[in-house]
N, CA and C atoms of all chains as a GROMACS GRO file, in nm:
protein
  606
    1UNK      N    1  -1.023  12.241   5.587
    1UNK     CA    2  -0.894  12.236   5.589
    1UNK      C    3  -0.840  12.358   5.490
    2UNK      N    4  -0.740  12.400   5.547
    2UNK     CA    5  -0.665  12.481   5.476
    2UNK      C    6  -0.511  12.476   5.442
    3UNK      N    7  -0.500  12.474   5.269
    3UNK     CA    8  -0.373  12.398   5.214
    3UNK      C    9  -0.302  12.520   5.150
    4UNK      N   10  -0.173  12.509   5.175
    4UNK     CA   11  -0.058  12.621   5.132
    4UNK      C   12   0.011  12.535   5.038
    5UNK      N   13   0.053  12.595   4.944
    5UNK     CA   14   0.170  12.554   4.838
    5UNK      C   15   0.263  12.662   4.822
    6UNK      N   16   0.383  12.616   4.831
    6UNK     CA   17   0.507  12.710   4.816
    6UNK      C   18   0.625  12.672   4.684
    7UNK      N   19   0.653  12.716   4.608
    7UNK     CA   20   0.710  12.660   4.490
    7UNK      C   21   0.852  12.745   4.520
    8UNK      N   22   0.960  12.657   4.498
    8UNK     CA   23   1.088  12.747   4.555
    8UNK      C   24   1.168  12.719   4.444
    9UNK      N   25   1.257  12.784   4.386
    9UNK     CA   26   1.329  12.756   4.302
    9UNK      C   27   1.494  12.789   4.362
   10UNK      N   28   1.588  12.709   4.352
   10UNK     CA   29   1.702  12.691   4.469
   10UNK      C   30   1.840  12.708   4.349
   11UNK      N   31   1.927  12.776   4.425
   11UNK     CA   32   2.077  12.792   4.315
   11UNK      C   33   2.108  12.629   4.308
   12UNK      N   34   2.160  12.598   4.202
   12UNK     CA   35   2.192  12.467   4.218
   12UNK      C   36   2.305  12.389   4.320
   13UNK      N   37   2.391  12.466   4.343
   13UNK     CA   38   2.501  12.449   4.439
   13UNK      C   39   2.420  12.454   4.585
   14UNK      N   40   2.320  12.478   4.604
   14UNK     CA   41   2.267  12.514   4.736
   14UNK      C   42   2.145  12.378   4.740
   15UNK      N   43   2.114  12.300   4.667
   15UNK     CA   44   2.016  12.219   4.670
   15UNK      C   45   2.008  12.104   4.776
   16UNK      N   46   2.134  12.084   4.850
   16UNK     CA   47   2.121  11.972   4.957
   16UNK      C   48   2.132  12.068   5.094
   17UNK      N   49   2.172  12.202   5.088
   17UNK     CA   50   2.159  12.269   5.207
   17UNK      C   51   2.004  12.283   5.220
   18UNK      N   52   1.938  12.332   5.109
   18UNK     CA   53   1.792  12.355   5.131
   18UNK      C   54   1.726  12.231   5.151
   19UNK      N   55   1.752  12.113   5.130
   19UNK     CA   56   1.678  11.975   5.154
   19UNK      C   57   1.709  12.008   5.343
   20UNK      N   58   1.815  12.012   5.337
   20UNK     CA   59   1.849  12.007   5.517
   20UNK      C   60   1.754  12.094   5.595
   21UNK      N   61   1.751  12.215   5.548
   21UNK     CA   62   1.695  12.305   5.617
   21UNK      C   63   1.518  12.318   5.647
   22UNK      N   64   1.490  12.238   5.485
   22UNK     CA   65   1.340  12.232   5.474
   22UNK      C   66   1.263  12.083   5.563
   23UNK      N   67   1.384  11.974   5.554
   23UNK     CA   68   1.342  11.879   5.645
   23UNK      C   69   1.325  11.904   5.781
   24UNK      N   70   1.383  12.022   5.838
   24UNK     CA   71   1.410  12.013   5.969
   24UNK      C   72   1.267  12.123   5.988
   25UNK      N   73   1.227  12.195   5.895
   25UNK     CA   74   1.092  12.283   5.925
   25UNK      C   75   0.999  12.175   5.901
   26UNK      N   76   0.976  12.075   5.820
   26UNK     CA   77   0.870  11.982   5.791
   26UNK      C   78   0.867  11.895   5.923
   27UNK      N   79   0.984  11.837   5.945
   27UNK     CA   80   0.985  11.761   6.098
   27UNK      C   81   0.922  11.855   6.209
   28UNK      N   82   0.948  11.982   6.222
   28UNK     CA   83   0.890  12.051   6.339
   28UNK      C   84   0.759  12.092   6.291
   29UNK      N   85   0.735  12.121   6.178
   29UNK     CA   86   0.544  12.151   6.134
   29UNK      C   87   0.495  12.041   6.169
   30UNK      N   88   0.508  11.907   6.150
   30UNK     CA   89   0.448  11.790   6.191
   30UNK      C   90   0.402  11.804   6.306
   31UNK      N   91   0.470  11.847   6.429
   31UNK     CA   92   0.453  11.815   6.530
   31UNK      C   93   0.343  11.931   6.572
   32UNK      N   94   0.308  12.026   6.504
   32UNK     CA   95   0.199  12.143   6.549
   32UNK      C   96   0.090  12.067   6.567
   33UNK      N   97  -0.008  12.089   6.662
   33UNK     CA   98  -0.122  12.015   6.678
   33UNK      C   99  -0.195  12.039   6.573
   34UNK      N  100  -0.198  12.110   6.496
   34UNK     CA  101  -0.341  12.121   6.366
   34UNK      C  102  -0.258  12.145   6.229
   35UNK      N  103  -0.145  12.092   6.250
   35UNK     CA  104  -0.067  12.058   6.063
   35UNK      C  105  -0.110  11.903   6.060
   36UNK      N  106  -0.141  11.911   5.926
   36UNK     CA  107  -0.185  11.767   5.856
   36UNK      C  108  -0.106  11.718   5.771
   37UNK      N  109  -0.038  11.826   5.705
   37UNK     CA  110   0.005  11.769   5.610
   37UNK      C  111   0.159  11.848   5.597
   38UNK      N  112   0.316  11.825   5.560
   38UNK     CA  113   0.410  11.910   5.516
   38UNK      C  114   0.479  11.822   5.422
   39UNK      N  115   0.447  11.794   5.309
   39UNK     CA  116   0.508  11.744   5.208
   39UNK      C  117   0.623  11.785   5.141
   40UNK      N  118   0.748  11.761   5.140
   40UNK     CA  119   0.847  11.805   5.022
   40UNK      C  120   0.889  11.712   4.892
   41UNK      N  121   0.861  11.799   4.817
   41UNK     CA  122   0.906  11.728   4.674
   41UNK      C  123   0.983  11.811   4.582
   42UNK      N  124   1.061  11.731   4.466
   42UNK     CA  125   1.158  11.792   4.412
   42UNK      C  126   1.094  11.747   4.257
   43UNK      N  127   1.100  11.867   4.162
   43UNK     CA  128   1.057  11.858   4.024
   43UNK      C  129   1.075  11.714   3.970
   44UNK      N  130   1.073  11.659   3.919
   44UNK     CA  131   1.132  11.564   3.803
   44UNK      C  132   1.187  11.625   3.686
   45UNK      N  133   1.153  11.723   3.633
   45UNK     CA  134   1.217  11.774   3.522
   45UNK      C  135   1.309  11.886   3.556
   46UNK      N  136   1.339  11.920   3.674
   46UNK     CA  137   1.416  12.059   3.724
   46UNK      C  138   1.460  12.021   3.881
   47UNK      N  139   1.543  11.961   3.914
   47UNK     CA  140   1.593  11.900   4.049
   47UNK      C  141   1.605  12.057   4.147
   48UNK      N  142   1.609  12.174   4.094
   48UNK     CA  143   1.618  12.301   4.125
   48UNK      C  144   1.509  12.340   4.178
   49UNK      N  145   1.408  12.298   4.132
   49UNK     CA  146   1.251  12.330   4.202
   49UNK      C  147   1.191  12.267   4.302
   50UNK      N  148   1.134  12.271   4.387
   50UNK     CA  149   1.069  12.227   4.498
   50UNK      C  150   0.941  12.292   4.505
   51UNK      N  151   0.859  12.202   4.571
   51UNK     CA  152   0.711  12.202   4.596
   51UNK      C  153   0.687  12.150   4.750
   52UNK      N  154   0.654  12.250   4.834
   52UNK     CA  155   0.588  12.212   4.950
   52UNK      C  156   0.461  12.241   4.997
   53UNK      N  157   0.405  12.129   5.016
   53UNK     CA  158   0.271  12.123   5.037
   53UNK      C  159   0.198  12.100   5.192
   54UNK      N  160   0.160  12.197   5.222
   54UNK     CA  161   0.105  12.225   5.373
   54UNK      C  162  -0.057  12.201   5.406
   55UNK      N  163  -0.094  12.148   5.492
   55UNK     CA  164  -0.230  12.138   5.534
   55UNK      C  165  -0.220  12.157   5.667
   56UNK      N  166  -0.330  12.270   5.706
   56UNK     CA  167  -0.365  12.310   5.873
   56UNK      C  168  -0.525  12.299   5.862
   57UNK      N  169  -0.564  12.271   5.996
   57UNK     CA  170  -0.696  12.250   6.013
   57UNK      C  171  -0.771  12.391   5.958
   58UNK      N  172  -0.683  12.494   6.006
   58UNK     CA  173  -0.732  12.633   5.974
   58UNK      C  174  -0.650  12.729   5.938
   59UNK      N  175  -0.717  12.854   5.877
   59UNK     CA  176  -0.634  12.981   5.838
   59UNK      C  177  -0.565  13.004   5.963
   60UNK      N  178  -0.603  13.012   6.077
   60UNK     CA  179  -0.560  13.062   6.155
   60UNK      C  180  -0.444  12.981   6.213
   61UNK      N  181  -0.461  12.856   6.197
   61UNK     CA  182  -0.346  12.737   6.261
   61UNK      C  183  -0.236  12.737   6.153
   62UNK      N  184  -0.237  12.805   6.035
   62UNK     CA  185  -0.138  12.842   5.948
   62UNK      C  186  -0.076  12.948   5.984
   63UNK      N  187  -0.153  13.068   6.047
   63UNK     CA  188  -0.077  13.190   6.071
   63UNK      C  189  -0.005  13.175   6.208
   64UNK      N  190  -0.043  13.085   6.287
   64UNK     CA  191   0.054  13.035   6.414
   64UNK      C  192   0.152  12.961   6.359
   65UNK      N  193   0.128  12.883   6.260
   65UNK     CA  194   0.292  12.841   6.207
   65UNK      C  195   0.383  12.925   6.201
   66UNK      N  196   0.333  13.054   6.109
   66UNK     CA  197   0.430  13.144   6.081
   66UNK      C  198   0.463  13.244   6.198
   67UNK      N  199   0.445  13.190   6.319
   67UNK     CA  200   0.515  13.274   6.407
   67UNK      C  201   0.606  13.160   6.506
   68UNK      N  202   0.618  13.049   6.454
   68UNK     CA  203   0.705  12.959   6.529
   68UNK      C  204   0.827  12.977   6.489
   69UNK      N  205   0.955  12.906   6.589
   69UNK     CA  206   1.086  12.935   6.561
   69UNK      C  207   1.144  12.845   6.482
   70UNK      N  208   1.050  12.752   6.410
   70UNK     CA  209   1.115  12.662   6.346
   70UNK      C  210   1.106  12.725   6.191
   71UNK      N  211   0.952  12.789   6.181
   71UNK     CA  212   0.933  12.897   6.070
   71UNK      C  213   1.024  13.004   6.052
   72UNK      N  214   1.076  13.075   6.114
   72UNK     CA  215   1.165  13.159   6.133
   72UNK      C  216   1.281  13.112   6.090
   73UNK      N  217   1.343  13.029   6.146
   73UNK     CA  218   1.463  12.947   6.126
   73UNK      C  219   1.489  12.921   5.984
   74UNK      N  220   1.374  12.830   5.917
   74UNK     CA  221   1.365  12.783   5.778
   74UNK      C  222   1.394  12.932   5.692
   75UNK      N  223   1.295  13.025   5.703
   75UNK     CA  224   1.257  13.139   5.635
   75UNK      C  225   1.416  13.193   5.664
   76UNK      N  226   1.507  13.222   5.740
   76UNK     CA  227   1.608  13.312   5.690
   76UNK      C  228   1.721  13.223   5.674
   77UNK      N  229   1.734  13.079   5.674
   77UNK     CA  230   1.811  13.009   5.649
   77UNK      C  231   1.835  13.012   5.516
   78UNK      N  232   1.715  12.988   5.446
   78UNK     CA  233   1.696  12.958   5.300
   78UNK      C  234   1.706  13.084   5.226
   79UNK      N  235   1.708  13.210   5.283
   79UNK     CA  236   1.678  13.324   5.224
   79UNK      C  237   1.771  13.349   5.084
   80UNK      N  238   1.900  13.295   5.110
   80UNK     CA  239   1.982  13.345   5.012
   80UNK      C  240   2.024  13.211   4.930
   81UNK      N  241   1.950  13.103   4.932
   81UNK     CA  242   1.963  12.974   4.890
   81UNK      C  243   1.880  12.992   4.751
   82UNK      N  244   1.771  13.092   4.730
   82UNK     CA  245   1.683  13.091   4.639
   82UNK      C  246   1.692  13.150   4.524
   83UNK      N  247   1.681  13.112   4.394
   83UNK     CA  248   1.729  13.180   4.257
   83UNK      C  249   1.648  13.280   4.222
   84UNK      N  250   1.529  13.277   4.291
   84UNK     CA  251   1.401  13.374   4.263
   84UNK      C  252   1.312  13.373   4.378
   85UNK      N  253   1.227  13.463   4.417
   85UNK     CA  254   1.137  13.478   4.509
   85UNK      C  255   1.058  13.346   4.487
   86UNK      N  256   1.007  13.298   4.624
   86UNK     CA  257   0.936  13.178   4.624
   86UNK      C  258   0.789  13.217   4.640
   87UNK      N  259   0.700  13.127   4.532
   87UNK     CA  260   0.564  13.158   4.486
   87UNK      C  261   0.454  13.064   4.602
   88UNK      N  262   0.380  13.139   4.641
   88UNK     CA  263   0.331  13.100   4.770
   88UNK      C  264   0.162  13.100   4.720
   89UNK      N  265   0.079  12.969   4.756
   89UNK     CA  266  -0.062  13.005   4.674
   89UNK      C  267  -0.146  12.945   4.783
   90UNK      N  268  -0.273  12.971   4.859
   90UNK     CA  269  -0.377  12.900   4.939
   90UNK      C  270  -0.509  12.885   4.895
   91UNK      N  271  -0.506  12.776   4.948
   91UNK     CA  272  -0.650  12.730   4.899
   91UNK      C  273  -0.748  12.676   5.023
   92UNK      N  274  -0.862  12.636   5.004
   92UNK     CA  275  -0.968  12.580   5.093
   92UNK      C  276  -1.009  12.465   5.026
   93UNK      N  277  -1.004  12.350   5.131
   93UNK     CA  278  -1.004  12.214   5.102
   93UNK      C  279  -1.151  12.183   5.047
   94UNK      N  280  -1.151  12.110   4.943
   94UNK     CA  281  -1.282  12.034   4.894
   94UNK      C  282  -1.292  11.897   4.932
   95UNK      N  283  -1.180  11.824   4.902
   95UNK     CA  284  -1.165  11.679   4.956
   95UNK      C  285  -1.025  11.669   5.004
   96UNK      N  286  -1.037  11.584   5.119
   96UNK     CA  287  -0.916  11.579   5.188
   96UNK      C  288  -0.958  11.459   5.248
   97UNK      N  289  -0.874  11.336   5.234
   97UNK     CA  290  -0.881  11.194   5.294
   97UNK      C  291  -0.769  11.151   5.340
   98UNK      N  292  -0.754  11.143   5.487
   98UNK     CA  293  -0.625  11.096   5.563
   98UNK      C  294  -0.617  10.988   5.604
   99UNK      N  295  -0.693  10.877   5.556
   99UNK     CA  296  -0.681  10.734   5.552
   99UNK      C  297  -0.559  10.697   5.533
  100UNK      N  298  -0.474  10.600   5.626
  100UNK     CA  299  -0.338  10.564   5.575
  100UNK      C  300  -0.373  10.468   5.496
  101UNK      N  301  -0.270  10.400   5.421
  101UNK     CA  302  -0.282  10.259   5.341
  101UNK      C  303  -0.157  10.222   5.380
  102UNK      N  304   0.803  10.782   4.700
  102UNK     CA  305   0.628  10.850   4.666
  102UNK      C  306   0.686  10.921   4.542
  103UNK      N  307   0.539  10.918   4.463
  103UNK     CA  308   0.558  10.982   4.350
  103UNK      C  309   0.410  11.105   4.348
  104UNK      N  310   0.482  11.251   4.326
  104UNK     CA  311   0.360  11.323   4.348
  104UNK      C  312   0.348  11.380   4.222
  105UNK      N  313   0.200  11.420   4.202
  105UNK     CA  314   0.144  11.453   4.104
  105UNK      C  315   0.052  11.597   4.121
  106UNK      N  316   0.072  11.681   4.038
  106UNK     CA  317   0.004  11.824   4.081
  106UNK      C  318  -0.083  11.900   3.940
  107UNK      N  319  -0.193  11.870   3.966
  107UNK     CA  320  -0.285  11.942   3.843
  107UNK      C  321  -0.355  12.061   3.872
  108UNK      N  322  -0.300  12.168   3.824
  108UNK     CA  323  -0.383  12.309   3.822
  108UNK      C  324  -0.499  12.312   3.714
  109UNK      N  325  -0.636  12.332   3.798
  109UNK     CA  326  -0.730  12.334   3.659
  109UNK      C  327  -0.783  12.502   3.644
  110UNK      N  328  -0.855  12.546   3.573
  110UNK     CA  329  -0.906  12.663   3.558
  110UNK      C  330  -1.067  12.616   3.487
  111UNK      N  331  -1.133  12.668   3.560
  111UNK     CA  332  -1.295  12.631   3.537
  111UNK      C  333  -1.367  12.736   3.480
  112UNK      N  334  -1.453  12.718   3.396
  112UNK     CA  335  -1.555  12.819   3.349
  112UNK      C  336  -1.645  12.862   3.450
  113UNK      N  337  -1.654  12.994   3.530
  113UNK     CA  338  -1.749  12.985   3.647
  113UNK      C  339  -1.856  12.919   3.665
  114UNK      N  340  -1.911  12.894   3.534
  114UNK     CA  341  -2.074  12.857   3.551
  114UNK      C  342  -2.054  12.670   3.546
  115UNK      N  343  -1.926  12.639   3.541
  115UNK     CA  344  -1.927  12.466   3.569
  115UNK      C  345  -1.846  12.432   3.684
  116UNK      N  346  -1.811  12.530   3.781
  116UNK     CA  347  -1.749  12.529   3.897
  116UNK      C  348  -1.797  12.407   3.955
  117UNK      N  349  -1.960  12.408   4.004
  117UNK     CA  350  -2.028  12.313   4.085
  117UNK      C  351  -2.000  12.142   4.022
  118UNK      N  352  -2.014  12.167   3.909
  118UNK     CA  353  -2.001  12.033   3.822
  118UNK      C  354  -1.880  11.975   3.817
  119UNK      N  355  -1.785  12.049   3.780
  119UNK     CA  356  -1.657  12.020   3.806
  119UNK      C  357  -1.625  11.938   3.955
  120UNK      N  358  -1.670  12.032   4.075
  120UNK     CA  359  -1.639  11.950   4.179
  120UNK      C  360  -1.719  11.807   4.206
  121UNK      N  361  -1.808  11.830   4.161
  121UNK     CA  362  -1.912  11.674   4.162
  121UNK      C  363  -1.809  11.579   4.067
  122UNK      N  364  -1.738  11.614   3.954
  122UNK     CA  365  -1.694  11.497   3.887
  122UNK      C  366  -1.568  11.468   3.946
  123UNK      N  367  -1.478  11.578   4.015
  123UNK     CA  368  -1.380  11.563   4.064
  123UNK      C  369  -1.353  11.473   4.218
  124UNK      N  370  -1.471  11.504   4.280
  124UNK     CA  371  -1.518  11.422   4.379
  124UNK      C  372  -1.526  11.265   4.375
  125UNK      N  373  -1.600  11.250   4.246
  125UNK     CA  374  -1.588  11.091   4.194
  125UNK      C  375  -1.487  11.025   4.184
  126UNK      N  376  -1.356  11.109   4.105
  126UNK     CA  377  -1.247  11.055   4.059
  126UNK      C  378  -1.177  11.035   4.193
  127UNK      N  379  -1.164  11.160   4.307
  127UNK     CA  380  -1.103  11.118   4.413
  127UNK      C  381  -1.148  11.012   4.483
  128UNK      N  382  -1.269  10.969   4.496
  128UNK     CA  383  -1.290  10.856   4.586
  128UNK      C  384  -1.274  10.748   4.546
  129UNK      N  385  -1.258  10.738   4.398
  129UNK     CA  386  -1.218  10.610   4.335
  129UNK      C  387  -1.097  10.598   4.347
  130UNK      N  388  -1.026  10.706   4.297
  130UNK     CA  389  -0.860  10.695   4.316
  130UNK      C  390  -0.806  10.652   4.445
  131UNK      N  391  -0.893  10.704   4.578
  131UNK     CA  392  -0.824  10.649   4.734
  131UNK      C  393  -0.844  10.500   4.733
  132UNK      N  394  -0.936  10.427   4.649
  132UNK     CA  395  -0.943  10.296   4.656
  132UNK      C  396  -0.822  10.226   4.587
  133UNK      N  397  -0.770  10.284   4.498
  133UNK     CA  398  -0.649  10.225   4.436
  133UNK      C  399  -0.546  10.183   4.569
  134UNK      N  400  -0.467  10.046   4.530
  134UNK     CA  401  -0.408  10.027   4.628
  134UNK      C  402  -0.284  10.081   4.656
  135UNK      N  403  -0.232  10.181   4.567
  135UNK     CA  404  -0.098  10.232   4.568
  135UNK      C  405  -0.114  10.376   4.564
  136UNK      N  406  -0.239  10.442   4.577
  136UNK     CA  407  -0.264  10.586   4.590
  136UNK      C  408  -0.249  10.612   4.741
  137UNK      N  409  -0.160  10.735   4.782
  137UNK     CA  410  -0.188  10.771   4.918
  137UNK      C  411  -0.251  10.884   4.922
  138UNK      N  412  -0.269  10.982   4.849
  138UNK     CA  413  -0.343  11.098   4.832
  138UNK      C  414  -0.390  11.142   4.723
  139UNK      N  415  -0.526  11.208   4.734
  139UNK     CA  416  -0.578  11.272   4.653
  139UNK      C  417  -0.664  11.377   4.702
  140UNK      N  418  -0.634  11.518   4.732
  140UNK     CA  419  -0.665  11.615   4.757
  140UNK      C  420  -0.713  11.740   4.659
  141UNK      N  421  -0.835  11.732   4.689
  141UNK     CA  422  -0.881  11.867   4.596
  141UNK      C  423  -0.893  11.977   4.652
  142UNK      N  424  -0.857  12.076   4.600
  142UNK     CA  425  -0.869  12.240   4.666
  142UNK      C  426  -0.885  12.337   4.593
  143UNK      N  427  -0.939  12.432   4.645
  143UNK     CA  428  -0.983  12.576   4.570
  143UNK      C  429  -0.935  12.689   4.602
  144UNK      N  430  -0.872  12.764   4.512
  144UNK     CA  431  -0.781  12.885   4.538
  144UNK      C  432  -0.854  12.973   4.656
  145UNK      N  433  -0.788  13.015   4.724
  145UNK     CA  434  -0.863  13.124   4.826
  145UNK      C  435  -0.888  13.262   4.727
  146UNK      N  436  -0.810  13.278   4.638
  146UNK     CA  437  -0.837  13.426   4.569
  146UNK      C  438  -0.921  13.406   4.456
  147UNK      N  439  -0.928  13.276   4.388
  147UNK     CA  440  -1.001  13.248   4.251
  147UNK      C  441  -1.088  13.145   4.255
  148UNK      N  442  -1.211  13.131   4.276
  148UNK     CA  443  -1.269  13.035   4.295
  148UNK      C  444  -1.277  12.914   4.150
  149UNK      N  445  -1.221  12.982   4.056
  149UNK     CA  446  -1.237  12.884   3.955
  149UNK      C  447  -1.099  12.857   3.931
  150UNK      N  448  -1.011  12.825   4.011
  150UNK     CA  449  -0.878  12.753   3.997
  150UNK      C  450  -0.882  12.650   4.126
  151UNK      N  451  -0.836  12.530   4.050
  151UNK     CA  452  -0.825  12.403   4.171
  151UNK      C  453  -0.691  12.370   4.160
  152UNK      N  454  -0.695  12.323   4.246
  152UNK     CA  455  -0.545  12.210   4.270
  152UNK      C  456  -0.562  12.070   4.302
  153UNK      N  457  -0.549  11.992   4.223
  153UNK     CA  458  -0.537  11.838   4.248
  153UNK      C  459  -0.420  11.788   4.296
  154UNK      N  460  -0.380  11.747   4.415
  154UNK     CA  461  -0.288  11.704   4.486
  154UNK      C  462  -0.261  11.523   4.483
  155UNK      N  463  -0.207  11.492   4.406
  155UNK     CA  464  -0.190  11.310   4.412
  155UNK      C  465  -0.056  11.270   4.447
  156UNK      N  466  -0.073  11.155   4.556
  156UNK     CA  467   0.070  11.078   4.561
  156UNK      C  468   0.035  10.935   4.542
  157UNK      N  469   0.115  10.866   4.488
  157UNK     CA  470   0.116  10.724   4.448
  157UNK      C  471   0.262  10.683   4.517
  158UNK      N  472   0.264  10.550   4.513
  158UNK     CA  473   0.382  10.494   4.592
  158UNK      C  474   0.505  10.495   4.453
  159UNK      N  475   0.465  10.462   4.322
  159UNK     CA  476   0.549  10.468   4.253
  159UNK      C  477   0.506  10.544   4.139
  160UNK      N  478   0.599  10.578   4.035
  160UNK     CA  479   0.564  10.640   3.861
  160UNK      C  480   0.460  10.527   3.825
  161UNK      N  481   0.464  10.412   3.837
  161UNK     CA  482   0.440  10.281   3.754
  161UNK      C  483   0.248  10.313   3.820
  162UNK      N  484   0.253  10.361   3.954
  162UNK     CA  485   0.126  10.358   4.018
  162UNK      C  486   0.024  10.459   3.970
  163UNK      N  487   0.106  10.526   3.901
  163UNK     CA  488   0.024  10.678   3.844
  163UNK      C  489  -0.018  10.637   3.729
  164UNK      N  490   0.107  10.582   3.664
  164UNK     CA  491   0.036  10.507   3.527
  164UNK      C  492  -0.079  10.436   3.518
  165UNK      N  493  -0.088  10.343   3.606
  165UNK     CA  494  -0.198  10.258   3.615
  165UNK      C  495  -0.315  10.337   3.647
  166UNK      N  496  -0.302  10.426   3.723
  166UNK     CA  497  -0.445  10.515   3.724
  166UNK      C  498  -0.469  10.578   3.630
  167UNK      N  499  -0.415  10.612   3.540
  167UNK     CA  500  -0.433  10.669   3.408
  167UNK      C  501  -0.476  10.611   3.307
  168UNK      N  502  -0.548  10.461   3.369
  168UNK     CA  503  -0.570  10.378   3.267
  168UNK      C  504  -0.713  10.323   3.344
  169UNK      N  505  -0.758  10.383   3.482
  169UNK     CA  506  -0.889  10.307   3.522
  169UNK      C  507  -1.020  10.401   3.462
  170UNK      N  508  -1.108  10.322   3.493
  170UNK     CA  509  -1.228  10.375   3.425
  170UNK      C  510  -1.273  10.522   3.514
  171UNK      N  511  -1.254  10.533   3.630
  171UNK     CA  512  -1.286  10.637   3.699
  171UNK      C  513  -1.190  10.778   3.624
  172UNK      N  514  -1.078  10.741   3.615
  172UNK     CA  515  -0.999  10.871   3.520
  172UNK      C  516  -1.028  10.880   3.411
  173UNK      N  517  -1.071  10.777   3.316
  173UNK     CA  518  -1.128  10.821   3.199
  173UNK      C  519  -1.261  10.917   3.208
  174UNK      N  520  -1.347  10.860   3.267
  174UNK     CA  521  -1.476  10.913   3.308
  174UNK      C  522  -1.450  11.099   3.343
  175UNK      N  523  -1.359  11.103   3.416
  175UNK     CA  524  -1.311  11.257   3.488
  175UNK      C  525  -1.250  11.327   3.364
  176UNK      N  526  -1.172  11.264   3.293
  176UNK     CA  527  -1.103  11.321   3.195
  176UNK      C  528  -1.178  11.383   3.093
  177UNK      N  529  -1.311  11.283   3.062
  177UNK     CA  530  -1.394  11.318   2.935
  177UNK      C  531  -1.502  11.411   2.998
  178UNK      N  532  -1.537  11.409   3.119
  178UNK     CA  533  -1.654  11.491   3.178
  178UNK      C  534  -1.610  11.648   3.166
  179UNK      N  535  -1.480  11.665   3.246
  179UNK     CA  536  -1.433  11.796   3.259
  179UNK      C  537  -1.376  11.828   3.160
  180UNK      N  538  -1.373  11.758   3.038
  180UNK     CA  539  -1.295  11.858   2.930
  180UNK      C  540  -1.330  11.973   2.900
  181UNK      N  541  -1.474  12.014   2.855
  181UNK     CA  542  -1.558  12.114   2.830
  181UNK      C  543  -1.588  12.208   2.927
  182UNK      N  544  -1.557  12.176   3.082
  182UNK     CA  545  -1.555  12.242   3.193
  182UNK      C  546  -1.434  12.355   3.175
  183UNK      N  547  -1.309  12.329   3.140
  183UNK     CA  548  -1.216  12.418   3.137
  183UNK      C  549  -1.207  12.524   3.068
  184UNK      N  550  -1.161  12.630   3.149
  184UNK     CA  551  -1.110  12.751   3.058
  184UNK      C  552  -1.004  12.784   2.960
  185UNK      N  553  -0.904  12.693   3.019
  185UNK     CA  554  -0.758  12.676   2.979
  185UNK      C  555  -0.698  12.565   2.972
  186UNK      N  556  -0.614  12.496   2.920
  186UNK     CA  557  -0.545  12.370   2.936
  186UNK      C  558  -0.481  12.323   3.070
  187UNK      N  559  -0.536  12.221   3.114
  187UNK     CA  560  -0.471  12.200   3.283
  187UNK      C  561  -0.330  12.169   3.266
  188UNK      N  562  -0.272  12.219   3.391
  188UNK     CA  563  -0.102  12.203   3.384
  188UNK      C  564  -0.061  12.126   3.500
  189UNK      N  565  -0.012  12.014   3.448
  189UNK     CA  566   0.016  11.933   3.557
  189UNK      C  567   0.186  11.946   3.589
  190UNK      N  568   0.233  11.874   3.683
  190UNK     CA  569   0.353  11.880   3.721
  190UNK      C  570   0.370  11.751   3.822
  191UNK      N  571   0.507  11.697   3.805
  191UNK     CA  572   0.547  11.557   3.855
  191UNK      C  573   0.667  11.564   3.947
  192UNK      N  574   0.657  11.515   4.040
  192UNK     CA  575   0.779  11.537   4.166
  192UNK      C  576   0.811  11.413   4.203
  193UNK      N  577   0.919  11.406   4.300
  193UNK     CA  578   0.962  11.275   4.343
  193UNK      C  579   0.964  11.332   4.506
  194UNK      N  580   0.941  11.247   4.595
  194UNK     CA  581   0.928  11.302   4.722
  194UNK      C  582   1.044  11.288   4.793
  195UNK      N  583   1.068  11.408   4.888
  195UNK     CA  584   1.181  11.390   4.974
  195UNK      C  585   1.147  11.406   5.101
  196UNK      N  586   1.011  11.394   5.142
  196UNK     CA  587   0.962  11.405   5.292
  196UNK      C  588   0.805  11.376   5.272
  197UNK      N  589   0.786  11.308   5.351
  197UNK     CA  590   0.610  11.250   5.331
  197UNK      C  591   0.580  11.181   5.476
  198UNK      N  592   0.519  11.252   5.544
  198UNK     CA  593   0.464  11.183   5.657
  198UNK      C  594   0.294  11.163   5.676
  199UNK      N  595   0.287  11.077   5.684
  199UNK     CA  596   0.164  11.041   5.638
  199UNK      C  597   0.062  11.006   5.807
  200UNK      N  598   0.143  11.029   5.894
  200UNK     CA  599   0.104  11.000   6.028
  200UNK      C  600  -0.027  11.089   6.037
  201UNK      N  601  -0.156  11.029   6.086
  201UNK     CA  602  -0.259  11.107   6.116
  201UNK      C  603  -0.273  11.189   6.210
  202UNK      N  604  -0.354  11.299   6.232
  202UNK     CA  605  -0.326  11.364   6.368
  202UNK      C  606  -0.511  11.377   6.405
   0.00000   0.00000   0.00000
């Protein structure tokens, strides 16, 4: 499993618009055959800070995600909503239990 | 959904021992009735950096997790494995799709 995190700081007046754009990206990414997670979370202490947590079967599946229409739409839509550059990090999975409860 | 991330930097010689201790914590936490995720990931660019990504139904469920025997065992076991203090962050969920693929 290949894990990607993205931390985004949004201009306060753009928070709701950012949520709308990112929900579109999340819902469409979840339809990709090799995507396993696309969680969107909002910081408890700073409502302008968001975390995207994405899981793909392989690094190549993430690369394919970055060529989709919904990814480009999200990237372009949120570009001017950010208060600073977004911070991405990539990981290899050590433990990943997808059993629903 | 209540999301917790923990970033941990481990002394290089302790990486395998840290994995073992954290796998024990993850497997036991996944048995908690209101835990939905406990992913362990290792940074692509720095193998001494780990990310724990945890999801609980509510903030109270996370508080209950922090009172379990497996949590205390993990906390005490890894204490001297860390190269610096671990960094935790807490989030409220905006989008959380648990559909398996």
